[in-house]
N, C-alpha and C positions, 0 to 999 in steps of 0.2 A: 309848129316849129320844132324841129328835132332837138333833143337835148344835146349839149356840148358834152363830149367826152372829157373826163378828167385826165389831164396830163399826168404822166409818171414823173415822179421826182419832185412834185410841188409840196408845199407845206402841208397840204391836205392829207398826204400819204404818210406823214411822219407821226409816229406814236409819241404823244406828250405826256407829261407827268400827270395831267388831269385825266386823260384817256386811261392811263395805267391805274389810276385810282379807282376806276369803275370795275376793274377786273377782280374777281374773288381769288386772289393769289393763295389764300389759306386753303380754299376748297381744292384747288389744283394741287397744292402741296399734299393734302390728305390723299388724294387719288394716287399721287405718286408713291406715297408712303405705303398704301394698302398693296399697290403692285409690287413694291420692293419686298414687303413682308411675305407676300405669296411666293415670290421667286426664291427668297431665302429659305422658306419652308420646303419647297421643292428641292433645293440644293441639298438640305440636310437629310432629307428622305433618301435622295439618290446616293449621298455619301455613305449612309448607313447600309444601304443595299450593296454597295461596292465593297464596303469593309466585311460584310457578311459573306461575300463571294471570295474573299481572301485577296482583295486588290484587283488590279486590272492594268491593262496597257495604257500607254499615253493616248492612243486612239479612243479608248473607252472613256478617258477623262474629258473629252471634248464637250459632251452634253453638259458636265459639271461647270465647265469654264464658261459656257454660254449662259447658264443659269446665274453664275456668279457675276459675269460682267453686266448683265442686264439689271440684276439686283442693285449693284453699285451705281449704275446709270440712273435708276429711278431714285435712289436714295440721295444722290447728288442733286437731281432735279427738284426733289422735295425741299432740300435746303435752299436752293436759289429761289424757289417760290416763297419761302419764308422770308428771305432777305428782301424780295421785291414788295412784300406786305409791309416790312419795316420801313421800307423807303417811300411808300405811298399811302399807307393807312391814315385815317383822319386822327390826328392827335391835337386838334385845336382846343383851346380853352379861352373863356372870356377874360377880359382885362381884370387883373387883381385876383384871379381865381386859381392861379397855378401853385402846386406845391411839389417841391423836390425833396428827395430823401437820401440819406447815406449813413452808413456806420451803425451796426448793432452794438448794444452794450453787452459784453460777454464775460463770462467767468469759467473757472475750471483750469486745471493744469495746462490744457491746450486751447483754452478759450472756446471749448466746444459747447457750452451752455449759453443759450441766447436769453438774457434776462430782459432786455427791451429790444424788440424788433423796430428798426427804424421805418421799414416799409409799412408795417401794420399800424404803427402809431401814426404815421403820415396819413395813411388812408382813413383811419379812424377820425383824425383831426379834420380832414378834407370833407368827410361825409357830414359831419356835424356842423361844419361852418360854410357849406355851400361851394366848396373848392374841389379841385381835381388833381390827383396825381397822374402820371402817364398811363398807369394801368386802368385808370378809371375813365379815359377817353375811349371813343369807339374803336379806333385802330389799336390802341394799347391794350384794351380789355380783350380783344379777339386774340392778340398776340400772347397775352398772359395765359389765356385759357389753353391755347394750343401748345405753348411750351411747357406748361405745368402738367399736362395730361399724363396721368399714370405716375406722378410723383408729387411729393409734398413741397419740395423746395422750388425756389424761383428758377425757371428754365431747366428743370430736371430733364424733360423729354428731349430737348435739343443737346444738352450736354452728353447724355447717355446714348442717344440715337446716332450722333455723329462723332462719337468718340475716336472712331477710326481715322478721322481727318486731323486730330490734334497732333501738333509738333511736340516732341519731347523724347527723352531718353528711352522710354519704354514703348515707343511707337509701334514696333514690330509686334510686341507682345499684345498691345491693345488690338491690332489688326487681327492677329490670330484668334484672340478671345471673341471678338465680334463676329468674324466671318468663318473661320474654319482653318482649313489647310493653307499654311503659308506658301508652299511651293505652287499652289494653284491660283491663289488670289493676290499674294503680295507682289509677285513678280510675273509680269506679262511679257509677251514677245517684243512689245514696243517699249518696254521699260525694264528691260533685263538688268538685274543687279541693283534696281532702284526700289527702295521700300515703298510700299502702297501709300502711306500718308504723303509722301513726296510726289508720287505720280498723280494722286487725286487730292490736291492740297485745297484745304477749306478757304484760305485767302484768295487763291485763283478763282475758285467757284463764286465766292461772294463779290469780288471785284468785277467779274464777268457779269453777274446778275445786275449789279448797279449800273454798269456802263451800258447795258442793253435797254435801259429804261428811257433814254433820251435825255435832253438837257432840262434845265429850268426847275429842278427839284429844290425848293427853298431850303437853305441851311445844309444841303448835302453835297453840293458841288466840290469836287476834290476830295471828298471822303475816302479814306483807304482803311480796309480792315487790318487788323493786327495779327500777324502770324503766330504771335506767342499766346494769344488768347484762345480759350475754347470757343467753338461756334456760338454758344449760348451768349457769351459775354459780347461777341462782335455784333450779334442781332440786336441786342438791347442797347448797345452803344449807338447804333444807327438811328433807332426810333427814339431814343433819349435825346440825341443831338437835335432831332427835328422838333421835339416837344420843348426843349429848353430855348431853341432859337425863336420860337413863336410866343414866348411868355412876355407879358407887359404888365405894368403896375406893380403893386405890392405883391411879392412872391415869397413864400415861406420855404426854407430849407430845413428839414427836420433831421437832427442827428439823434440817434438812439442813445449814444453814450453821454456821460456827464460833461459838462462845460469844462471842468478842470482838465479833462483829458484831450481837449480839443487840439492843442498844439502838437502833442505827441502823435495823435491819431492822424492828423493832416500832413505832418512831415515825414512820418515813418510808415504807419500801417495802411493808410488810405491815399498815399501820395499820388498814385497814378490811376485811381479808380474812376468810374464814370462821372461822378460829380465834380471831383477836383481836377480831372484831366479833361473833361469835355463840357459838362453843364455850366458849372460856375464861370469859367473863362468866357464861354459863349454869351451868357447873360450879361457879364461885365462889359464885353466888347459891343454887344448890340445897344446897350444903354437904354433899353425900352422898359426894362423891369428894375425894381428896387428890391434887392434881396435882403430878406430878414431871416438870419440864422437863429434857430432855437434848439434846445437841447433836452434830453429825456429828464433831467433833474430839474428843469426850471418850472416855477409854479404854473406858467401858461400851459405847459404840456401835461401836467399831472393827470388830469381828467381823461386824457386821450391815450395814455399808455396802455399797450396791449402787447404782451410777450409772445 
């Protein structure tokens, strides 16, 4: 008996969140990143040759524009794949095994010295007590390794690599520093007079990546990225929201700063950060987890402190 052909437009044709979870988005991101770097290298070589010849006509600039445009395209696609991983990677943890963290204890004239790292303290605590922070889950760990590559700080790669997409007063300078000639890259024929970060906005790229994944992603429906944040912060907001939304049972929240500073830090310094703005409200709304907040100077945390 001949097999029935699958009809177009059925539920079988649709990409679901579970299907998306099987795709190695970070591998795809890496491939786009390598392609972008290669094109950017070619662009700089051609630019140096052009300058050595004493400049050129608009016609001779065409290859440069092509290289630059393709480099931007692959760099944008890299970011979208990172976002897709954040939206689909496995961040599950067992009941009573979740650990959140926020707020380093800092000192110095500009608070530049980290005395107690909230993240490292939380991770040290989690390892010794059989728990998990988001970076210790399968999806979060892969994200952490990718976004930290080549840097020491949390999300260094994403922050530096996609700095040209940031909104801010110096956006044109960032673009020039990252890519090269402003007249070739910041202003294109379809976006004349519009600064490049506005033409290639991180928020638009991220929201497009999320909308293309299909419905049913738990705790992410309706999520919108924040145009005021750098790409690294947005990416971690997405994956942290999913992690927090799946927590249940006793859940620790580790603050690196002293308990006496909690009110000031919460109301002023960290009022809109990932923990206070996304994770804690979501945990309280779900009512599946019992949040236990602890601080760097409490006896319970002393043996786990790691600066």
